[in-house]
Structures are given as C-alpha cells and as structure tokens.
DRENPA-3360 file (N, C-alpha, C; in nm, 2 decimals, always signed):
BEGIN
1 = XXXXXXXX = +0.23/-0.90/-1.94/+0.12/-0.88/-1.85/-0.01/-0.89/-1.93 ~ -0.10/-0.96/-1.87/-0.23/-0.98/-1.94/-0.31/-0.85/-1.93 ~ -0.39/-0.82/-2.04/-0.47/-0.70/-2.04/-0.59/-0.72/-1.94 ~ -0.62/-0.61/-1.88/-0.73/-0.61/-1.77/-0.82/-0.50/-1.79 ~ -0.94/-0.52/-1.74/-1.04/-0.41/-1.73/-1.00/-0.31/-1.63 ~ -0.94/-0.36/-1.52/-0.91/-0.27/-1.41/-0.76/-0.24/-1.42 ~ -0.73/-0.12/-1.48/-0.59/-0.09/-1.51/-0.54/-0.01/-1.39 ~ -0.41/-0.04/-1.35/-0.35/+0.03/-1.24/-0.30/+0.16/-1.28;
9 = XXXXXXXX = -0.27/+0.18/-1.41/-0.23/+0.31/-1.46/-0.34/+0.39/-1.52 ~ -0.32/+0.52/-1.54/-0.42/+0.60/-1.61/-0.44/+0.57/-1.75 ~ -0.33/+0.52/-1.82/-0.33/+0.49/-1.96/-0.34/+0.34/-1.98 ~ -0.46/+0.29/-2.00/-0.48/+0.15/-2.03/-0.49/+0.13/-2.18 ~ -0.43/+0.03/-2.23/-0.44/+0.00/-2.38/-0.58/-0.06/-2.41 ~ -0.63/-0.02/-2.53/-0.75/-0.07/-2.58/-0.72/-0.21/-2.64 ~ -0.82/-0.30/-2.63/-0.81/-0.43/-2.69/-0.84/-0.41/-2.84 ~ -0.77/-0.48/-2.92/-0.79/-0.47/-3.07/-0.90/-0.58/-3.11;
17 = XXXXXXXX = -1.02/-0.53/-3.15/-1.12/-0.63/-3.20/-1.07/-0.71/-3.32 ~ -1.00/-0.66/-3.41/-0.95/-0.75/-3.52/-0.85/-0.86/-3.47 ~ -0.77/-0.82/-3.38/-0.68/-0.92/-3.32/-0.75/-1.02/-3.24 ~ -0.85/-0.98/-3.16/-0.93/-1.07/-3.09/-1.01/-1.16/-3.18 ~ -1.06/-1.11/-3.29/-1.13/-1.19/-3.39/-1.03/-1.30/-3.45 ~ -0.91/-1.26/-3.48/-0.81/-1.36/-3.53/-0.78/-1.47/-3.43 ~ -0.77/-1.43/-3.30/-0.74/-1.53/-3.20/-0.87/-1.62/-3.19 ~ -0.99/-1.56/-3.19/-1.11/-1.64/-3.18/-1.12/-1.73/-3.30;
25 = XXXXXXXX = -1.09/-1.69/-3.42/-1.09/-1.78/-3.53/-1.00/-1.90/-3.52 ~ -0.88/-1.87/-3.46/-0.79/-1.98/-3.43/-0.84/-2.08/-3.33 ~ -0.90/-2.03/-3.23/-0.96/-2.12/-3.13/-1.08/-2.20/-3.19 ~ -1.16/-2.13/-3.27/-1.27/-2.20/-3.34/-1.23/-2.31/-3.43 ~ -1.12/-2.28/-3.50/-1.06/-2.38/-3.59/-1.02/-2.50/-3.51 ~ -0.94/-2.48/-3.41/-0.89/-2.58/-3.32/-1.01/-2.66/-3.26 ~ -1.11/-2.59/-3.21/-1.23/-2.66/-3.15/-1.30/-2.75/-3.25 ~ -1.32/-2.70/-3.37/-1.39/-2.77/-3.48/-1.31/-2.90/-3.52;
33 = XXXXXXXX = -1.18/-2.88/-3.53/-1.09/-2.99/-3.57/-1.09/-3.10/-3.46 ~ -1.09/-3.06/-3.34/-1.09/-3.16/-3.23/-1.23/-3.23/-3.23 ~ -1.34/-3.15/-3.25/-1.47/-3.21/-3.25/-1.48/-3.31/-3.37 ~ -1.43/-3.28/-3.48/-1.45/-3.36/-3.60/-1.35/-3.49/-3.60 ~ -1.23/-3.46/-3.56/-1.13/-3.57/-3.57/-1.08/-3.62/-3.43 ~ -1.13/-3.57/-3.33/-1.09/-3.61/-3.19/-1.13/-3.74/-3.15 ~ -1.09/-3.79/-3.03/-1.12/-3.92/-2.99/-1.26/-3.94/-2.94 ~ -1.33/-3.83/-2.91/-1.47/-3.84/-2.86/-1.57/-3.80/-2.96;
41 = XXXXXXXX = -1.54/-3.81/-3.09/-1.63/-3.78/-3.19/-1.74/-3.88/-3.20 ~ -1.86/-3.84/-3.25/-1.97/-3.94/-3.26/-1.95/-4.00/-3.40 ~ -2.02/-4.11/-3.41/-2.01/-4.19/-3.54/-2.08/-4.13/-3.65 ~ -2.18/-4.05/-3.63/-2.26/-3.98/-3.73/-2.21/-3.84/-3.76 ~ -2.22/-3.80/-3.88/-2.18/-3.66/-3.92/-2.30/-3.58/-3.93 ~ -2.31/-3.47/-3.85/-2.42/-3.38/-3.86/-2.42/-3.28/-3.98 ~ -2.30/-3.22/-3.99/-2.28/-3.13/-4.10/-2.16/-3.17/-4.18 ~ -2.15/-3.11/-4.30/-2.02/-3.14/-4.37/-1.91/-3.08/-4.29;
49 = XXXXXXXX = -1.79/-3.15/-4.29/-1.68/-3.10/-4.21/-1.64/-2.95/-4.24 ~ -1.64/-2.92/-4.37/-1.60/-2.78/-4.41/-1.69/-2.68/-4.35 ~ -1.82/-2.71/-4.36/-1.93/-2.62/-4.31/-1.91/-2.61/-4.16 ~ -1.89/-2.72/-4.09/-1.88/-2.71/-3.94/-1.76/-2.63/-3.90 ~ -1.65/-2.65/-3.97/-1.53/-2.57/-3.94/-1.55/-2.42/-3.97 ~ -1.61/-2.39/-4.08/-1.64/-2.25/-4.11/-1.73/-2.19/-4.01 ~ -1.84/-2.26/-3.97/-1.93/-2.20/-3.87/-1.86/-2.18/-3.73 ~ -1.78/-2.27/-3.69/-1.70/-2.26/-3.57/-1.61/-2.14/-3.57;
57 = XXXXXXXX = -1.54/-2.13/-3.68/-1.44/-2.02/-3.70/-1.51/-1.88/-3.69 ~ -1.62/-1.87/-3.76/-1.70/-1.74/-3.76/-1.76/-1.71/-3.63 ~ -1.81/-1.81/-3.56/-1.88/-1.79/-3.43/-1.78/-1.75/-3.33 ~ -1.66/-1.82/-3.32/-1.56/-1.78/-3.22/-1.50/-1.64/-3.25 ~ -1.48/-1.61/-3.38/-1.43/-1.48/-3.42/-1.52/-1.37/-3.37 ~ -1.65/-1.39/-3.40/-1.75/-1.28/-3.36/-1.76/-1.27/-3.21 ~ -1.75/-1.39/-3.14/-1.76/-1.38/-3.00/-1.64/-1.31/-2.94 ~ -1.52/-1.33/-2.98/-1.41/-1.27/-2.93/-1.40/-1.12/-2.96;
65 = XXXXXXXX = -1.44/-1.09/-3.09/-1.44/-0.95/-3.13/-1.54/-0.87/-3.05 ~ -1.66/-0.93/-3.02/-1.76/-0.87/-2.94/-1.72/-0.85/-2.80 ~ -1.64/-0.95/-2.74/-1.59/-0.93/-2.61/-1.49/-0.82/-2.60 ~ -1.41/-0.80/-2.70/-1.31/-0.69/-2.70/-1.38/-0.56/-2.71 ~ -1.48/-0.55/-2.80/-1.56/-0.42/-2.81/-1.63/-0.39/-2.67 ~ -1.69/-0.49/-2.61/-1.75/-0.47/-2.48/-1.66/-0.42/-2.38 ~ -1.54/-0.49/-2.37/-1.44/-0.45/-2.28/-1.39/-0.31/-2.30 ~ -1.37/-0.27/-2.42/-1.33/-0.13/-2.45/-1.44/-0.03/-2.41;
73 = XXXXXXXX = -1.56/-0.06/-2.43/-1.67/+0.03/-2.39/-1.68/+0.04/-2.24 ~ -1.67/-0.07/-2.17/-1.68/-0.06/-2.02/-1.56/+0.01/-1.97 ~ -1.44/-0.01/-2.02/-1.32/+0.06/-1.97/-1.33/+0.21/-1.99 ~ -1.39/+0.25/-2.11/-1.40/+0.39/-2.14/-1.50/+0.45/-2.04 ~ -1.61/+0.38/-2.01/-1.71/+0.43/-1.92/-1.65/+0.44/-1.78 ~ -1.58/+0.34/-1.73/-1.52/+0.35/-1.60/-1.41/+0.46/-1.59 ~ -1.34/+0.48/-1.70/-1.24/+0.59/-1.70/-1.31/+0.73/-1.70 ~ -1.43/+0.74/-1.76/-1.50/+0.87/-1.76/-1.56/+0.89/-1.63;
81 = XX = -1.59/+0.79/-1.55/-1.65/+0.81/-1.42/-1.55/+0.86/-1.32 ~ -1.43/+0.82/-1.34/-1.32/+0.85/-1.24/-1.25/+0.98/-1.27;
% end
C-alpha cells in the first residue's frame, strides 16, 4: 500500500526523510544520465557531465527529503486537530 497523508487508521507511519533522499538521489541520477546520454540531448555541453550529475542528485535528494518532512509535519498537525 502506498503511504498517504490521509490515513484510514489512527496509527499512520511517518515517512523517512533519509529514505526519501535516497530515492530522490536515484531519480536525480537517472534524470541526469538520460539528459546527458539520451536521444534528445543537445549538441553542446553546458556543464561538465560529473558536475551536472552531482547537481541533479543533490537537488532531487533535497526535494524528496523536504517533501517527506513537509508530509510528516502536515500529518502531525492533522492528527492533532482530530
């Protein structure tokens, strides 16, 4: 079952920000590799490939960890209200 903000039970599991960051890093790595080596790449190189991969990995990891933290905070507030 997918985790949800709206839990049907009283005990909803918290999302793990480190796990979300790991998944985000994986998605960022895949996105950067597709952008660099994929069929729709441009002929010119804007950044060094290693730098571009590193920036994508960090950005996606931070984005996913932030989403997990925000979800946990919202779920806690909704639980406190009820």
